[in-house]
C-alpha positions in Angstrom: 11.3 -8.1 27.6 14.0 -7.2 25.0 13.8 -3.9 23.3 15.5 -2.9 20.1 16.0 0.9 20.2 17.1 2.8 17.1 17.7 6.5 17.1 20.3 7.9 14.7 23.6 6.3 15.6 22.7 5.6 19.2 21.0 2.2 18.6 21.0 -0.3 21.4 19.4 -3.6 22.4 18.3 -3.6 26.0 16.5 -5.6 28.6 13.5 -3.5 29.6 13.0 -3.9 33.3 12.9 -1.4 36.2 16.5 -0.6 35.5 17.3 -1.3 31.9 20.4 -3.3 31.1 22.1 -2.6 27.8 23.0 -5.8 26.0 24.5 -4.2 22.8 25.2 -0.7 21.7 26.5 1.2 18.7 24.4 -0.8 16.4 23.7 0.3 12.8 19.9 0.3 12.3 19.1 -2.9 14.2 16.1 -4.9 13.0 15.4 -8.3 14.4 17.1 -10.3 17.1 17.5 -14.1 17.7 18.7 -16.0 20.7 20.8 -19.1 20.0 20.4 -22.2 22.0 23.6 -21.4 23.9 22.3 -17.9 24.9 24.1 -16.0 22.3 22.1 -12.9 21.1 22.3 -12.3 17.3 21.2 -8.9 15.9 20.4 -8.1 12.2 21.6 -4.6 11.3 20.3 -2.9 8.2 23.2 -0.5 8.0 23.3 3.1 7.0 23.3 3.0 3.2 26.6 4.3 1.8 28.1 6.7 -0.7 27.8 4.7 -3.9 25.1 5.7 -6.4 22.7 3.0 -7.5 19.3 2.3 -8.9 16.7 1.2 -6.4 13.3 -0.3 -7.2 11.6 3.2 -7.3 14.4 5.8 -7.6 18.1 6.5 -7.5 19.6 5.6 -4.1 22.8 5.5 -2.2 24.2 2.2 -1.0 27.2 0.6 0.6 28.4 -2.4 2.5 27.4 -1.2 5.9 24.9 -3.9 6.9 25.9 -6.7 9.3 24.9 -9.3 11.8 26.3 -8.8 15.3 26.4 -11.2 18.1 26.6 -10.8 21.9 28.0 -13.9 23.7 26.4 -15.0 27.0 29.3 -13.3 28.9 28.5 -9.9 27.1 31.2 -9.7 24.4 29.8 -7.9 21.4 31.3 -8.7 17.9 30.4 -8.4 14.3 29.7 -11.9 12.9 28.8 -11.1 9.3 29.8 -7.7 7.9 29.9 -6.0 4.5 26.2 -6.7 3.7 24.5 -4.4 1.2 22.6 -1.5 2.8 20.5 0.9 0.7 19.3 4.4 1.6 16.3 5.4 -0.5 16.6 9.0 0.8 13.3 9.1 2.5 14.6 8.1 5.9 14.3 4.5 5.0 17.2 2.1 5.1 17.0 -1.4 3.7 19.5 -4.2 4.4 19.7 -7.2 6.7 16.3 -7.5 8.4 16.1 -10.9 10.2 18.0 -14.0 11.0 17.6 -17.5 12.3 20.4 -19.7 13.6 20.5 -23.5 13.3 23.2 -26.0 14.4 25.1 -25.6 11.1 23.9 -22.3 9.6 23.1 -18.7 9.9 20.0 -17.7 7.8 19.7 -14.0 7.0 17.0 -12.1 5.1 18.3 -9.2 3.0 15.8 -6.6 2.0 15.1 -4.7 -1.1 18.2 -3.2 -2.7 20.0 -1.9 -5.7 19.5 -3.4 -9.2 23.2 -3.9 -10.0 24.4 -5.8 -6.9 28.2 -6.2 -6.7 29.4 -9.8 -7.3 29.2 -11.9 -4.2 26.7 -9.6 -2.5 22.9 -10.2 -2.1 19.7 -8.2 -1.8 16.0 -9.3 -2.0 17.1 -12.7 -0.7 17.4 -15.3 2.0 21.0 -16.3 2.4 22.3 -19.4 4.3 25.8 -19.0 5.7 27.9 -21.9 7.1 28.5 -21.6 10.8 31.9 -23.2 10.3 33.5 -20.7 7.9 30.7 -18.2 7.0 30.7 -19.4 3.4 27.5 -19.0 1.5 25.7 -22.3 1.3 22.5 -21.3 -0.4 20.8 -18.2 -1.8 17.0 -18.0 -2.2 16.5 -15.1 -4.6 13.1 -13.8 -3.6 13.1 -11.0 -6.2 13.3 -13.7 -9.0 10.4 -15.5 -7.3 8.4 -12.3 -7.2 9.0 -11.5 -10.9 8.2 -15.1 -12.0 5.1 -15.6 -9.8 3.8 -12.1 -8.8 2.0 -13.5 -5.8 0.0 -10.3 -5.1 -0.9 -10.0 -8.8 0.2 -6.3 -8.9 2.0 -5.8 -12.2 3.2 -2.3 -11.2 5.0 -3.4 -8.0 7.3 -6.3 -8.6 9.4 -5.8 -5.5 10.4 -8.3 -2.9 11.4 -7.0 0.5 11.7 -9.9 3.1 11.5 -8.7 6.6 11.3 -11.8 8.7 11.6 -15.6 8.6 10.6 -18.6 10.5 11.2 -22.4 10.2 8.4 -25.0 10.4 8.7 -27.7 13.0 10.0 -30.1 10.3 12.8 -27.7 9.3 
């Protein structure tokens, strides 16, 4: 059993057994984890917001580039893989940012939750982003906010907000 523990700035990922083994520590609002085929552990971290003022979907917010994806190699080395992802603090104890990830042979797929309306150039929110494993370049962006606005799947005209929190791939890719 793997546990993602988040309490203030003491976030960890641990193996929950009789004597817990900490796999990663010092995480910044960890969300989902993913194990690569080589045993590498990947961790989506929503971040801590930031000190920049912005407009969120419901109110004014603070945001910054504090979200990231960390990785822990099979030998236990912890490093930041993708950093500088947008993180939004709505002021209600809720942080939105990187929420989930999926790793394929050639890509890192990351869901980025609800965010500020004026996203800095080259940054993403409300999206599924595909990064190249070779050089971390953005290969593709699926803008889920645009899909929500164009299709309104829940038919609620007062809540046109997209906030992806997980992802999965079908057997056929």
